[in-house]
C-alpha positions as CSV (number, residue, x, y, z in Angstrom):
1,X,205.4,158.8,26.5
2,X,204.3,159.4,30.1
3,X,205.5,162.3,32.2
4,X,207.4,161.0,35.2
5,X,208.5,163.1,38.2
6,X,211.9,162.0,39.6
7,X,211.8,159.0,41.9
8,X,212.3,159.7,45.6
9,X,212.2,158.1,49.0
10,X,209.4,159.1,51.4
11,X,209.0,158.1,55.0
12,X,205.3,157.4,55.7
13,X,203.3,156.8,58.9
14,X,201.0,153.8,59.0
15,X,197.7,154.5,57.2
16,X,194.5,152.7,58.2
17,X,192.7,151.4,55.1
18,X,190.0,148.9,54.0
19,X,190.6,146.5,51.2
20,X,189.2,143.7,49.1
21,X,191.8,141.1,48.3
22,X,191.9,139.3,44.9
23,X,193.9,136.1,44.6
24,X,195.2,134.5,41.4
25,X,194.9,137.6,39.2
26,X,197.0,137.6,36.0
27,X,198.5,140.6,34.3
28,X,196.0,140.7,31.4
29,X,193.1,140.9,33.8
30,X,194.3,143.7,36.0
31,X,192.8,146.6,33.9
32,X,189.3,145.1,34.1
33,X,189.0,143.1,37.3
34,X,190.7,145.5,39.8
35,X,189.0,148.8,38.7
36,X,185.6,147.0,38.8
37,X,186.0,146.6,42.6
38,X,186.3,150.3,43.3
39,X,182.6,151.1,43.0
40,X,181.8,148.3,45.4
41,X,184.4,149.6,47.9
42,X,183.2,153.2,47.7
43,X,179.6,152.0,48.0
44,X,180.6,150.0,51.1
45,X,182.2,153.2,52.6
46,X,179.2,155.4,51.7
47,X,176.7,152.9,53.2
48,X,178.7,153.3,56.5
49,X,179.2,157.0,56.3
50,X,183.0,156.6,56.1
51,X,184.8,159.4,54.2
52,X,188.0,158.2,52.5
53,X,191.2,159.5,53.9
54,X,193.2,159.3,50.7
55,X,193.4,158.1,47.1
56,X,192.3,154.5,46.2
57,X,195.1,152.0,45.6
58,X,196.1,148.7,44.2
59,X,198.6,146.9,46.5
60,X,200.4,144.0,44.8
61,X,201.1,141.7,47.8
62,X,202.6,138.9,45.7
63,X,203.9,139.0,42.2
64,X,204.1,135.3,41.4
65,X,203.7,134.4,37.8
66,X,202.5,130.8,38.0
67,X,199.5,131.1,40.3
68,X,198.9,134.7,39.5
69,X,199.2,137.6,41.9
70,X,197.5,138.6,45.1
71,X,196.3,142.2,45.0
72,X,194.5,144.4,47.4
73,X,192.1,147.0,46.1
74,X,191.9,149.5,48.9
75,X,191.2,153.0,50.2
76,X,192.8,154.8,53.1
77,X,190.2,155.5,55.9
78,X,190.1,157.2,59.3
79,X,191.5,155.3,62.3
80,X,189.0,152.9,63.9
81,X,187.1,152.0,60.7
82,X,186.0,148.4,61.1
83,X,185.7,145.9,58.2
84,X,183.7,142.8,57.6
85,X,184.2,139.5,55.8
86,X,184.4,141.0,52.3
87,X,185.9,144.4,53.0
88,X,188.7,144.0,55.5
89,X,190.2,146.6,57.8
90,X,194.0,146.9,57.5
91,X,196.8,149.4,57.4
92,X,199.4,150.4,54.9
93,X,202.6,149.9,57.0
94,X,204.8,152.7,58.2
95,X,208.2,152.9,56.6
96,X,210.2,154.0,53.7
97,X,208.5,154.1,50.3
98,X,210.1,154.5,46.9
99,X,207.8,156.9,45.1
100,X,207.5,157.8,41.4
101,X,204.6,160.0,40.1
102,X,203.2,159.2,36.7
103,X,201.1,161.7,34.8
104,X,199.6,160.4,31.6
105,X,197.6,157.6,30.1
106,X,196.7,154.7,32.3
107,X,198.1,152.4,29.6
108,X,201.6,153.7,30.4
109,X,201.6,152.8,34.1
110,X,203.7,149.8,33.2
111,X,206.4,152.1,31.8
112,X,206.4,154.1,35.1
113,X,206.7,150.8,37.1
114,X,209.7,149.8,35.0
115,X,211.3,153.2,35.5
116,X,210.9,153.0,39.3
117,X,212.3,149.4,39.4
118,X,215.3,150.5,37.3
119,X,215.9,153.5,39.7
120,X,215.8,151.1,42.7
121,X,218.3,148.8,41.1
122,X,220.6,151.7,40.1
123,X,220.6,153.0,43.7
124,X,220.9,149.4,45.2
125,X,217.7,149.9,47.2
126,X,216.5,146.3,47.6
127,X,212.9,145.7,48.6
128,X,212.5,144.3,52.1
129,X,209.4,142.6,53.7
130,X,207.0,145.1,55.1
131,X,204.6,142.8,56.8
132,X,203.6,139.1,57.1
133,X,201.6,139.0,53.9
134,X,204.3,139.0,51.2
135,X,208.1,138.9,50.9
136,X,210.2,141.5,49.2
137,X,207.9,144.4,50.0
138,X,204.6,145.2,48.4
139,X,204.2,147.3,45.3
140,X,201.6,150.1,45.8
141,X,199.8,152.1,43.1
142,X,197.7,155.0,44.3
143,X,195.3,156.7,41.9
144,X,194.8,160.4,42.6
145,X,192.4,160.7,39.6
146,X,190.0,158.2,38.1
147,X,191.6,156.9,34.8
148,X,188.1,156.4,33.3
149,X,187.3,160.0,33.9
150,X,190.6,161.8,33.7
151,X,193.0,160.0,31.2
152,X,196.0,161.9,32.6
């Protein structure tokens, strides 16, 4: 059973980031396809001398079942970092974020997501669109440690 810190609402400023977008990914492929992009992204940053400004993230832009999901694999960066065709410059939008911290095995992240969504329903906090890329607000997972190195 994972350790979950109590859910809370945080107000965050916009955060510049770079991302690689993956379209059509299905749930069973998340654990292999998305983490595999992190070395490419960090290599891209290192080649340009850009120091990350925060923890890497997966941003679930669309959660459709039929065609799969659209997910950004990204890293916060300093303001003014330019992208290219593969690694796009973007920003995590300013706003209110529902936050839950999970400490434990990566395999239990789904349990943490369910707990957060249950909390949102209990408190009648409906997701609202945060930008033009997806309806209902995006789901963001930030990884403060590398699950392949630190299992908790």
